[in-house]
C-alpha positions as CSV (number, residue, x, y, z in Angstrom):
1,M,127.2,94.5,146.3
2,N,129.5,96.3,143.9
3,L,128.9,94.5,140.6
4,H,131.8,96.1,138.9
5,A,134.1,94.8,141.6
6,L,132.4,91.4,141.4
7,R,133.0,91.3,137.6
8,L,136.8,92.0,138.2
9,F,136.9,89.3,140.9
10,Y,135.2,86.8,138.5
11,Q,137.8,87.5,135.8
12,V,140.7,87.0,138.2
13,A,139.1,83.7,139.5
14,D,138.4,82.5,135.9
15,K,141.9,83.2,134.7
16,G,143.7,82.4,137.9
17,S,145.8,85.6,137.7
18,V,145.5,89.3,138.3
19,T,147.9,89.9,135.4
20,L,145.9,87.9,132.9
21,A,142.6,89.4,134.1
22,S,143.9,93.0,133.9
23,E,145.2,92.3,130.4
24,A,141.8,90.9,129.3
25,L,139.9,93.8,130.9
26,N,142.5,96.5,129.8
27,I,142.7,97.7,133.4
28,S,145.8,98.2,135.4
29,Q,146.8,95.5,137.9
30,P,146.7,97.8,140.9
31,A,143.2,99.0,140.0
32,V,142.0,95.3,139.8
33,T,143.6,94.5,143.1
34,S,142.1,97.6,144.8
35,Q,138.6,96.9,143.6
36,I,138.7,93.3,144.9
37,K,140.0,94.4,148.2
38,K,137.1,96.8,148.5
39,L,134.8,93.9,147.7
40,E,136.3,91.8,150.4
41,R,135.8,94.6,152.9
42,E,132.2,95.1,151.8
43,L,131.5,91.4,152.2
44,D,133.7,91.0,155.2
45,L,135.2,87.8,153.6
46,K,138.6,86.8,152.5
47,L,138.2,85.8,148.8
48,W,141.8,85.0,147.7
49,T,145.5,84.8,148.5
50,S,148.4,85.3,146.3
51,S,150.4,82.3,145.1
52,G,153.5,83.1,143.0
53,R,152.2,84.7,139.8
54,G,148.6,83.5,140.4
55,V,145.9,83.4,143.0
56,V,144.3,80.8,145.2
57,L,140.7,81.2,146.0
58,T,139.4,80.7,149.6
59,E,136.3,78.5,150.1
60,A,134.2,81.7,150.1
61,G,136.0,82.9,147.0
62,K,135.2,79.6,145.2
63,R,131.5,79.8,146.2
64,L,131.3,83.5,145.1
65,A,133.0,82.7,141.8
66,A,130.5,80.0,141.0
67,E,127.6,82.3,141.8
68,A,129.2,85.1,139.7
69,N,129.5,82.6,136.8
70,R,125.7,82.0,137.0
71,L,125.0,85.7,137.3
72,F,127.1,86.8,134.3
73,A,125.8,83.9,132.2
74,M,122.3,85.0,132.9
75,E,123.3,88.6,132.0
76,A,124.6,87.4,128.7
77,E,121.4,85.4,128.0
78,I,119.3,88.5,128.8
79,E,121.3,90.6,126.5
80,D,121.0,88.1,123.7
81,T,117.2,87.8,124.2
82,L,116.9,91.6,124.2
83,Q,119.0,91.8,121.0
84,Q,116.8,89.2,119.4
85,L,113.7,91.1,120.3
86,K,115.2,94.3,119.0
87,S,116.1,92.7,115.7
88,G,112.9,90.8,115.3
89,A,114.5,87.4,115.6
90,A,112.4,86.6,118.6
91,G,109.1,87.8,120.2
92,K,105.5,87.4,119.4
93,L,103.3,88.5,116.5
94,H,99.5,88.5,116.9
95,I,97.6,88.8,113.7
96,V,93.8,89.3,113.3
97,A,92.2,88.9,110.0
98,T,88.8,88.5,108.4
99,Y,87.8,85.2,106.8
100,L,89.3,85.6,103.3
101,P,92.8,86.7,104.1
102,A,93.0,84.4,107.2
103,N,92.0,81.3,105.1
104,F,93.2,81.9,101.6
105,L,96.2,84.2,101.9
106,L,97.9,84.3,105.2
107,P,98.9,80.7,105.6
108,K,101.4,81.1,102.7
109,W,103.0,84.2,104.1
110,I,103.1,82.9,107.7
111,A,105.0,79.8,106.4
112,H,107.5,82.1,104.6
113,Y,107.9,84.3,107.7
114,K,108.4,81.3,110.1
115,Q,111.1,79.9,107.8
116,K,113.1,83.1,108.2
117,H,112.2,83.8,111.8
118,P,111.6,80.4,113.5
119,N,111.8,81.9,117.1
120,V,109.0,84.4,116.6
121,E,105.7,83.1,118.0
122,I,102.7,83.8,115.7
123,E,99.1,83.8,116.7
124,L,96.4,84.2,114.0
125,T,92.8,85.0,115.0
126,T,90.0,85.0,112.4
127,T,87.2,87.5,113.2
128,N,85.0,90.1,111.6
129,S,86.2,93.6,110.6
130,S,84.9,95.5,113.5
131,Q,86.4,93.1,116.1
132,A,89.7,93.1,114.2
133,I,89.8,96.9,114.4
134,D,88.9,96.8,118.1
135,S,91.6,94.3,118.9
136,L,94.2,96.4,117.2
137,I,93.1,99.6,119.0
138,H,93.2,98.0,122.4
139,F,96.7,96.5,121.9
140,K,95.3,92.9,121.8
141,S,96.9,92.4,118.4
142,D,99.8,93.8,116.3
143,L,98.5,93.6,112.7
144,A,95.0,93.3,111.1
145,L,94.2,92.2,107.6
146,I,90.7,93.1,106.6
147,G,88.9,92.4,103.4
148,G,85.9,94.2,102.0
149,I,86.4,97.7,103.5
150,R,88.5,100.8,103.0
151,E,87.8,102.7,106.2
152,D,90.3,104.9,107.8
153,H,90.6,105.2,111.6
154,P,92.3,108.1,113.5
155,L,94.4,105.7,115.6
156,L,95.3,103.4,112.8
157,E,97.5,103.3,109.7
158,R,95.9,101.6,106.7
159,T,98.0,100.2,103.8
160,E,96.5,99.0,100.6
161,W,97.6,95.4,100.0
162,L,95.6,93.4,97.5
163,E,92.4,93.7,95.4
164,D,90.5,90.6,94.5
165,D,87.8,90.4,91.7
166,M,84.3,89.6,92.7
167,C,82.5,87.1,90.6
168,F,79.2,85.3,90.0
169,V,79.3,81.5,90.3
170,V,76.8,78.7,89.5
171,H,76.7,74.9,89.3
172,K,78.9,73.5,86.6
173,Q,75.8,72.3,84.6
174,H,73.8,75.4,85.2
175,R,72.4,77.0,82.0
176,L,74.5,80.2,82.7
177,A,77.8,78.4,83.4
178,G,80.5,80.1,81.4
179,A,78.0,82.3,79.7
180,R,78.3,86.1,78.9
181,I,75.2,87.9,80.0
182,H,73.9,91.2,81.3
183,L,73.4,91.9,85.0
184,A,69.6,92.2,84.5
185,E,69.5,88.5,83.5
186,M,71.9,87.5,86.3
187,V,69.7,88.9,89.0
188,N,66.7,86.9,87.9
189,E,68.4,83.9,89.4
190,P,67.7,82.9,93.0
191,F,70.7,83.8,95.0
192,I,72.4,82.2,98.0
193,F,73.1,85.3,100.1
194,R,75.8,85.5,102.8
195,E,74.8,86.8,106.2
196,E,73.7,90.5,106.7
197,G,76.7,92.8,106.9
198,S,78.9,90.6,104.8
199,F,80.9,92.5,102.1
200,S,79.6,90.3,99.2
201,R,76.0,90.7,100.2
202,D,76.3,94.5,100.5
203,Q,78.2,94.8,97.2
204,L,75.5,92.8,95.3
205,I,72.7,95.0,96.8
206,A,74.7,98.2,96.0
207,L,75.3,96.9,92.4
208,C,71.6,96.3,91.8
209,T,70.7,99.7,93.3
210,T,73.3,101.5,91.1
211,H,71.9,99.8,88.0
212,N,68.2,100.3,89.0
213,L,67.6,96.6,89.1
214,P,65.6,94.6,91.6
215,I,67.6,92.9,94.3
216,P,67.8,89.1,93.6
217,A,65.4,86.8,95.4
218,V,67.0,85.4,98.5
219,G,66.8,81.7,97.8
220,L,68.9,80.8,100.8
221,Q,70.9,82.7,103.4
222,M,74.2,81.1,104.6
223,N,76.5,82.3,107.4
224,G,79.6,80.7,106.0
225,L,81.5,80.4,102.8
226,N,81.8,76.6,102.7
227,E,78.1,76.2,103.2
228,T,77.4,78.7,100.4
229,L,79.7,76.9,98.0
230,R,78.3,73.5,98.9
231,V,74.8,74.6,98.0
232,V,76.0,75.9,94.6
233,M,77.9,72.7,94.0
234,E,74.7,70.7,94.8
235,G,73.0,72.6,92.0
236,Y,70.9,75.4,93.6
237,G,71.1,79.1,92.8
238,A,73.9,81.5,92.2
239,A,76.3,83.2,94.5
240,F,78.4,86.4,94.4
241,L,81.8,85.8,95.9
242,S,85.4,86.7,95.9
243,S,87.5,85.0,93.2
244,L,90.0,83.9,95.8
245,E,87.3,82.1,97.6
246,T,86.1,80.2,94.4
247,E,89.2,79.7,92.3
248,D,90.1,76.2,93.5
249,Y,86.5,75.0,93.0
250,V,86.4,76.6,89.5
251,A,89.8,75.0,88.7
252,R,88.4,71.6,89.7
253,G,85.3,72.1,87.6
254,E,83.0,71.9,90.5
255,I,81.4,75.3,89.8
256,Q,81.6,77.7,86.9
257,K,81.8,81.5,86.7
258,V,79.2,83.6,84.9
259,H,80.7,86.5,83.0
260,V,78.5,89.5,83.6
261,Q,79.2,92.2,81.1
262,G,80.4,95.6,82.3
263,I,80.7,94.5,85.9
264,H,84.2,94.7,87.5
265,L,83.9,94.9,91.2
266,K,86.9,94.5,93.5
267,N,87.2,93.1,97.0
268,P,90.0,95.2,98.7
269,I,92.2,93.8,101.3
270,S,94.0,96.2,103.6
271,L,96.7,96.1,106.3
272,Y,96.1,98.0,109.5
273,T,98.6,98.8,112.2
274,R,98.6,101.3,115.1
275,K,100.2,104.6,114.2
276,E,103.1,104.3,116.5
277,L,106.2,102.5,115.3
278,P,105.3,98.8,114.9
279,S,107.3,96.1,116.6
280,P,110.2,94.5,114.6
281,P,108.3,91.3,114.0
282,T,105.3,93.3,112.7
283,S,107.5,95.4,110.4
284,Q,109.3,92.3,109.1
285,F,106.0,90.5,108.4
286,M,104.5,93.5,106.6
287,H,107.7,93.7,104.5
288,I,107.2,90.1,103.4
289,L,103.6,90.8,102.6
290,M,104.4,93.9,100.5
291,Q,107.4,92.3,98.8
292,D,105.9,89.0,97.9
293,K,102.2,89.8,97.2
294,N,102.6,89.3,93.5
């Protein structure tokens, strides 16, 4: 079926006049009439008859006009959807992140983004750094936020986002709570270590190696942040963690920092995307992250 001719017929049917339709379409009346006659021959159906200055639709014409109305309404809806996708007003954004950004940073920015783009569907997955990178490379996600590493990948674009201070924490009544001491004294304490491969554990070991100090005794090993903090709050040992992970507990007075002189380690958090042009929702979300990070 000739869709151009169908569109002309629909305009005539909608306006009830060839004259009004031709004016609306900015096409001559003979051209409109000619196209509709061709459509009638193609369909082998009589669609209309002239009546004074207007037209009267046949039964077939009425049915075709109703179906054309549905067709062109759907076309308009598709065009609107595509425009929203192009502008980033609709679509889907899948974010993968390691524990710290996923739990302590992203909820705020996701809320800001959704207020501006309510029709964009967001999925957030918390995972480790290697799985986050793998998800991005294999097109399972659009954006990764990874804490604790600064590794480049040939297929990915890395953008520095935030740096968080690392800190030593103990129970609020621990003898070192709030004290200023040297690293050599700090590492004499029994430590609650995070799981092997965690950034805080690797940083603490590297710190001791750099300063030619023994690695602290592993008093306990915990596979989660909450478990680690809970043990410290119950009065056992020390932990080496990110300030973002501990600031609420410190503010409530449940744990205290130990100020170790000369030690200023950072926990970097980076944004990763694939090197090709990111989708509009990804670009818009990254813009919010970079603009509002302070």
